[in-house]
N, CA, C and O atoms as CSV, one atom per row, in Angstrom:
chain,resi,resn,atom,element,x,y,z
A,1,MET,N,N,0.847,-1.188,0.000
A,1,MET,CA,C,0.000,0.000,0.000
A,1,MET,C,C,0.885,1.242,0.000
A,1,MET,O,O,1.778,1.378,0.837
A,2,THR,N,N,0.638,2.128,-0.925
A,2,THR,CA,C,1.374,3.370,-1.003
A,2,THR,C,C,0.585,4.448,-0.280
A,2,THR,O,O,-0.579,4.691,-0.598
A,3,VAL,N,N,1.208,5.087,0.683
A,3,VAL,CA,C,0.537,6.134,1.442
A,3,VAL,C,C,1.029,7.477,0.928
A,3,VAL,O,O,2.232,7.711,0.808
A,4,LEU,N,N,0.083,8.352,0.628
A,4,LEU,CA,C,0.455,9.681,0.171
A,4,LEU,C,C,0.981,10.497,1.338
A,4,LEU,O,O,0.480,10.388,2.458
A,5,ASP,N,N,1.968,11.295,1.080
A,5,ASP,CA,C,2.554,12.155,2.088
A,5,ASP,C,C,1.516,13.154,2.604
A,5,ASP,O,O,0.781,13.748,1.815
A,6,GLN,N,N,1.455,13.340,3.919
A,6,GLN,CA,C,0.465,14.234,4.516
A,6,GLN,C,C,0.619,15.666,4.014
A,6,GLN,O,O,-0.382,16.359,3.836
A,7,LYS,N,N,1.842,16.123,3.784
A,7,LYS,CA,C,2.048,17.482,3.267
A,7,LYS,C,C,1.410,17.640,1.894
A,7,LYS,O,O,0.823,18.676,1.582
A,8,LEU,N,N,1.535,16.594,1.080
A,8,LEU,CA,C,0.913,16.628,-0.243
A,8,LEU,C,C,-0.613,16.653,-0.109
A,8,LEU,O,O,-1.292,17.425,-0.786
A,9,LEU,N,N,-1.136,15.805,0.767
A,9,LEU,CA,C,-2.587,15.749,0.962
A,9,LEU,C,C,-3.144,17.081,1.450
A,9,LEU,O,O,-4.262,17.455,1.096
A,10,ASP,N,N,-2.370,17.796,2.258
A,10,ASP,CA,C,-2.820,19.069,2.805
A,10,ASP,C,C,-3.005,20.139,1.730
A,10,ASP,O,O,-3.792,21.067,1.915
A,11,ILE,N,N,-2.290,20.021,0.612
A,11,ILE,CA,C,-2.383,21.054,-0.419
A,11,ILE,C,C,-3.204,20.632,-1.638
A,11,ILE,O,O,-3.572,21.475,-2.456
A,12,LEU,N,N,-3.492,19.339,-1.762
A,12,LEU,CA,C,-4.268,18.875,-2.917
A,12,LEU,C,C,-5.729,19.295,-2.792
A,12,LEU,O,O,-6.326,19.189,-1.721
A,13,VAL,N,N,-6.289,19.768,-3.882
A,13,VAL,CA,C,-7.702,20.116,-3.950
A,13,VAL,C,C,-8.286,19.558,-5.247
A,13,VAL,O,O,-7.552,19.197,-6.167
A,14,CYS,N,N,-9.583,19.496,-5.303
A,14,CYS,CA,C,-10.253,19.067,-6.522
A,14,CYS,C,C,-9.986,20.101,-7.621
A,14,CYS,O,O,-10.148,21.298,-7.384
A,15,PRO,N,N,-9.586,19.668,-8.797
A,15,PRO,CA,C,-9.330,20.621,-9.876
A,15,PRO,C,C,-10.596,21.285,-10.402
A,15,PRO,O,O,-10.526,22.302,-11.093
A,16,GLU,N,N,-11.756,20.710,-10.077
A,16,GLU,CA,C,-13.006,21.258,-10.591
A,16,GLU,C,C,-13.599,22.330,-9.678
A,16,GLU,O,O,-13.940,23.417,-10.144
A,17,ASP,N,N,-13.728,22.032,-8.367
A,17,ASP,CA,C,-14.335,23.027,-7.479
A,17,ASP,C,C,-13.366,23.604,-6.454
A,17,ASP,O,O,-13.747,24.433,-5.628
A,18,ARG,N,N,-12.113,23.164,-6.512
A,18,ARG,CA,C,-11.033,23.660,-5.654
A,18,ARG,C,C,-11.249,23.361,-4.174
A,18,ARG,O,O,-10.620,23.982,-3.317
A,19,GLY,N,N,-12.133,22.416,-3.872
A,19,GLY,CA,C,-12.407,22.025,-2.494
A,19,GLY,C,C,-11.548,20.856,-2.065
A,19,GLY,O,O,-10.860,20.249,-2.886
A,20,PRO,N,N,-11.586,20.534,-0.764
A,20,PRO,CA,C,-10.775,19.437,-0.236
A,20,PRO,C,C,-11.233,18.074,-0.743
A,20,PRO,O,O,-12.383,17.889,-1.141
A,21,LEU,N,N,-10.308,17.137,-0.716
A,21,LEU,CA,C,-10.566,15.766,-1.165
A,21,LEU,C,C,-10.391,14.796,-0.007
A,21,LEU,O,O,-9.589,15.029,0.897
A,22,LEU,N,N,-11.145,13.712,-0.041
A,22,LEU,CA,C,-11.018,12.640,0.941
A,22,LEU,C,C,-10.139,11.548,0.352
A,22,LEU,O,O,-10.205,11.261,-0.843
A,23,VAL,N,N,-9.318,10.944,1.197
A,23,VAL,CA,C,-8.466,9.829,0.767
A,23,VAL,C,C,-9.238,8.537,0.988
A,23,VAL,O,O,-9.673,8.250,2.103
A,24,VAL,N,N,-9.406,7.762,-0.073
A,24,VAL,CA,C,-10.111,6.477,-0.007
A,24,VAL,C,C,-9.079,5.380,-0.242
A,24,VAL,O,O,-8.736,5.053,-1.378
A,25,GLY,N,N,-8.594,4.822,0.868
A,25,GLY,CA,C,-7.544,3.806,0.776
A,25,GLY,C,C,-6.338,4.349,0.039
A,25,GLY,O,O,-5.962,5.509,0.202
A,26,ASP,N,N,-5.740,3.499,-0.769
A,26,ASP,CA,C,-4.632,3.959,-1.607
A,26,ASP,C,C,-5.064,3.985,-3.065
A,26,ASP,O,O,-4.239,3.956,-3.978
A,27,GLU,N,N,-6.402,4.042,-3.265
A,27,GLU,CA,C,-6.958,3.953,-4.611
A,27,GLU,C,C,-7.467,5.270,-5.183
A,27,GLU,O,O,-7.293,5.540,-6.371
A,28,PHE,N,N,-8.100,6.096,-4.338
A,28,PHE,CA,C,-8.786,7.282,-4.844
A,28,PHE,C,C,-8.631,8.484,-3.924
A,28,PHE,O,O,-8.415,8.351,-2.719
A,29,LEU,N,N,-8.749,9.659,-4.530
A,29,LEU,CA,C,-9.061,10.889,-3.820
A,29,LEU,C,C,-10.488,11.199,-4.238
A,29,LEU,O,O,-10.809,11.177,-5.426
A,30,TYR,N,N,-11.348,11.489,-3.262
A,30,TYR,CA,C,-12.778,11.602,-3.553
A,30,TYR,C,C,-13.312,12.972,-3.169
A,30,TYR,O,O,-13.042,13.480,-2.081
A,31,ASN,N,N,-14.069,13.556,-4.078
A,31,ASN,CA,C,-14.774,14.805,-3.827
A,31,ASN,C,C,-16.244,14.456,-3.604
A,31,ASN,O,O,-16.967,14.204,-4.568
A,32,PRO,N,N,-16.701,14.435,-2.341
A,32,PRO,CA,C,-18.083,14.048,-2.079
A,32,PRO,C,C,-19.100,15.102,-2.525
A,32,PRO,O,O,-20.272,14.778,-2.715
A,33,ARG,N,N,-18.682,16.328,-2.691
A,33,ARG,CA,C,-19.608,17.384,-3.124
A,33,ARG,C,C,-20.044,17.160,-4.573
A,33,ARG,O,O,-21.216,17.320,-4.911
A,34,LEU,N,N,-19.086,16.790,-5.421
A,34,LEU,CA,C,-19.364,16.547,-6.842
A,34,LEU,C,C,-19.485,15.066,-7.158
A,34,LEU,O,O,-19.824,14.681,-8.277
A,35,ARG,N,N,-19.196,14.220,-6.133
A,35,ARG,CA,C,-19.209,12.762,-6.301
A,35,ARG,C,C,-18.255,12.320,-7.404
A,35,ARG,O,O,-18.602,11.519,-8.272
A,36,ARG,N,N,-17.040,12.869,-7.344
A,36,ARG,CA,C,-16.027,12.533,-8.340
A,36,ARG,C,C,-14.838,11.887,-7.656
A,36,ARG,O,O,-14.340,12.382,-6.645
A,37,ALA,N,N,-14.387,10.768,-8.223
A,37,ALA,CA,C,-13.249,10.024,-7.694
A,37,ALA,C,C,-12.072,10.158,-8.659
A,37,ALA,O,O,-12.195,9.918,-9.860
A,38,TYR,N,N,-10.942,10.545,-8.102
A,38,TYR,CA,C,-9.701,10.666,-8.865
A,38,TYR,C,C,-8.789,9.524,-8.438
A,38,TYR,O,O,-8.512,9.372,-7.248
A,39,ARG,N,N,-8.325,8.728,-9.376
A,39,ARG,CA,C,-7.526,7.561,-9.027
A,39,ARG,C,C,-6.129,7.971,-8.565
A,39,ARG,O,O,-5.614,9.033,-8.916
A,40,ILE,N,N,-5.548,7.097,-7.775
A,40,ILE,CA,C,-4.157,7.228,-7.356
A,40,ILE,C,C,-3.418,6.081,-8.040
A,40,ILE,O,O,-3.726,4.909,-7.824
A,41,GLU,N,N,-2.457,6.434,-8.850
A,41,GLU,CA,C,-1.729,5.445,-9.651
A,41,GLU,C,C,-0.264,5.412,-9.222
A,41,GLU,O,O,0.463,6.391,-9.392
A,42,ASP,N,N,0.160,4.286,-8.669
A,42,ASP,CA,C,1.534,4.137,-8.183
A,42,ASP,C,C,1.911,5.252,-7.204
A,42,ASP,O,O,3.032,5.762,-7.228
A,43,GLY,N,N,0.959,5.619,-6.344
A,43,GLY,CA,C,1.210,6.639,-5.338
A,43,GLY,C,C,1.096,8.068,-5.830
A,43,GLY,O,O,1.375,9.006,-5.083
A,44,VAL,N,N,0.687,8.247,-7.090
A,44,VAL,CA,C,0.576,9.584,-7.674
A,44,VAL,C,C,-0.888,9.875,-8.005
A,44,VAL,O,O,-1.491,9.153,-8.798
A,45,PRO,N,N,-1.468,10.919,-7.411
A,45,PRO,CA,C,-2.860,11.269,-7.729
A,45,PRO,C,C,-2.977,11.739,-9.179
A,45,PRO,O,O,-2.158,12.524,-9.656
A,46,VAL,N,N,-3.997,11.252,-9.865
A,46,VAL,CA,C,-4.275,11.669,-11.242
A,46,VAL,C,C,-5.463,12.628,-11.164
A,46,VAL,O,O,-6.620,12.211,-11.211
A,47,LEU,N,N,-5.155,13.912,-11.045
A,47,LEU,CA,C,-6.189,14.923,-10.839
A,47,LEU,C,C,-6.583,15.584,-12.155
A,47,LEU,O,O,-6.485,16.800,-12.317
A,48,LEU,N,N,-7.027,14.754,-13.084
A,48,LEU,CA,C,-7.494,15.232,-14.378
A,48,LEU,C,C,-9.007,15.080,-14.429
A,48,LEU,O,O,-9.524,13.974,-14.269
A,49,ILE,N,N,-9.713,16.167,-14.647
A,49,ILE,CA,C,-11.176,16.141,-14.653
A,49,ILE,C,C,-11.695,15.121,-15.650
A,49,ILE,O,O,-12.646,14.396,-15.357
A,50,ASP,N,N,-11.087,15.057,-16.818
A,50,ASP,CA,C,-11.546,14.130,-17.858
A,50,ASP,C,C,-11.383,12.666,-17.478
A,50,ASP,O,O,-12.056,11.804,-18.045
A,51,GLU,N,N,-10.503,12.369,-16.528
A,51,GLU,CA,C,-10.263,10.985,-16.125
A,51,GLU,C,C,-10.923,10.626,-14.801
A,51,GLU,O,O,-10.824,9.483,-14.354
A,52,ALA,N,N,-11.589,11.576,-14.172
A,52,ALA,CA,C,-12.285,11.302,-12.914
A,52,ALA,C,C,-13.511,10.429,-13.188
A,52,ALA,O,O,-14.093,10.455,-14.272
A,53,VAL,N,N,-13.876,9.663,-12.171
A,53,VAL,CA,C,-15.056,8.806,-12.258
A,53,VAL,C,C,-16.165,9.456,-11.443
A,53,VAL,O,O,-15.975,9.765,-10.267
A,54,THR,N,N,-17.318,9.663,-12.063
A,54,THR,CA,C,-18.461,10.216,-11.351
A,54,THR,C,C,-19.238,9.083,-10.696
A,54,THR,O,O,-19.606,8.108,-11.351
A,55,ILE,N,N,-19.482,9.222,-9.406
A,55,ILE,CA,C,-20.200,8.219,-8.632
A,55,ILE,C,C,-21.677,8.623,-8.595
A,55,ILE,O,O,-22.047,9.578,-7.912
A,56,THR,N,N,-22.511,7.898,-9.327
A,56,THR,CA,C,-23.932,8.243,-9.396
A,56,THR,C,C,-24.780,7.414,-8.440
A,56,THR,O,O,-25.876,7.823,-8.058
A,57,ASP,N,N,-24.276,6.260,-8.061
A,57,ASP,CA,C,-25.018,5.357,-7.183
A,57,ASP,C,C,-24.876,5.812,-5.722
A,57,ASP,O,O,-23.760,5.995,-5.235
A,58,ASP,N,N,-26.010,5.994,-5.024
A,58,ASP,CA,C,-25.983,6.451,-3.637
A,58,ASP,C,C,-25.239,5.476,-2.728
A,58,ASP,O,O,-24.518,5.904,-1.827
A,59,ALA,N,N,-25.404,4.178,-2.949
A,59,ALA,CA,C,-24.734,3.181,-2.113
A,59,ALA,C,C,-23.222,3.248,-2.319
A,59,ALA,O,O,-22.467,3.140,-1.352
A,60,GLU,N,N,-22.772,3.423,-3.549
A,60,GLU,CA,C,-21.341,3.532,-3.820
A,60,GLU,C,C,-20.775,4.815,-3.196
A,60,GLU,O,O,-19.675,4.809,-2.644
A,61,HIS,N,N,-21.527,5.896,-3.286
A,61,HIS,CA,C,-21.127,7.161,-2.650
A,61,HIS,C,C,-20.924,6.941,-1.149
A,61,HIS,O,O,-19.928,7.392,-0.583
A,62,GLN,N,N,-21.853,6.257,-0.514
A,62,GLN,CA,C,-21.747,5.999,0.920
A,62,GLN,C,C,-20.554,5.107,1.237
A,62,GLN,O,O,-19.870,5.316,2.239
A,63,ARG,N,N,-20.299,4.111,0.386
A,63,ARG,CA,C,-19.126,3.250,0.584
A,63,ARG,C,C,-17.834,4.066,0.509
A,63,ARG,O,O,-16.910,3.846,1.291
A,64,MET,N,N,-17.776,4.997,-0.424
A,64,MET,CA,C,-16.590,5.854,-0.542
A,64,MET,C,C,-16.418,6.683,0.732
A,64,MET,O,O,-15.308,6.800,1.250
A,65,LEU,N,N,-17.504,7.253,1.235
A,65,LEU,CA,C,-17.432,8.038,2.469
A,65,LEU,C,C,-17.011,7.167,3.643
A,65,LEU,O,O,-16.181,7.576,4.455
A,66,ASP,N,N,-17.579,5.968,3.738
A,66,ASP,CA,C,-17.234,5.063,4.833
A,66,ASP,C,C,-15.762,4.661,4.772
A,66,ASP,O,O,-15.078,4.648,5.796
A,67,ARG,N,N,-15.281,4.340,3.594
A,67,ARG,CA,C,-13.872,3.957,3.456
A,67,ARG,C,C,-12.950,5.118,3.757
A,67,ARG,O,O,-11.869,4.926,4.312
A,68,ALA,N,N,-13.365,6.323,3.396
A,68,ALA,CA,C,-12.539,7.502,3.657
A,68,ALA,C,C,-12.441,7.797,5.139
A,68,ALA,O,O,-11.420,8.304,5.605
A,69,SER,N,N,-13.488,7.488,5.885
A,69,SER,CA,C,-13.485,7.762,7.316
A,69,SER,C,C,-12.954,6.587,8.121
A,69,SER,O,O,-12.882,6.654,9.348
A,70,GLY,N,N,-12.581,5.510,7.433
A,70,GLY,CA,C,-12.037,4.350,8.121
A,70,GLY,C,C,-13.071,3.334,8.560
A,70,GLY,O,O,-12.727,2.322,9.171
A,71,ARG,N,N,-14.334,3.592,8.257
A,71,ARG,CA,C,-15.388,2.639,8.603
A,71,ARG,C,C,-15.474,1.603,7.499
A,71,ARG,O,O,-15.027,1.846,6.377
A,72,THR,N,N,-16.041,0.457,7.808
A,72,THR,CA,C,-16.304,-0.569,6.801
A,72,THR,C,C,-17.786,-0.863,6.812
A,72,THR,O,O,-18.452,-0.719,7.837
A,73,GLY,N,N,-18.295,-1.270,5.680
A,73,GLY,CA,C,-19.728,-1.493,5.648
A,73,GLY,C,C,-20.166,-2.332,4.501
A,73,GLY,O,O,-21.358,-2.601,4.352
């Protein structure tokens, strides 16, 4: 598991709305406001709007939030 450096996480924002992102495991940075997931590839966030995945399913959105907060469900 590749962990992103906390200093990097502190300055990363969503490229679309410039708001904070949640870390979902070592797989995604997630913007719950827009429901957009940005993948983390080999420890490097891919913050390209065109490559983000939009989460439309409410259950998947909740799973992302739960994983970001350390809960499992």
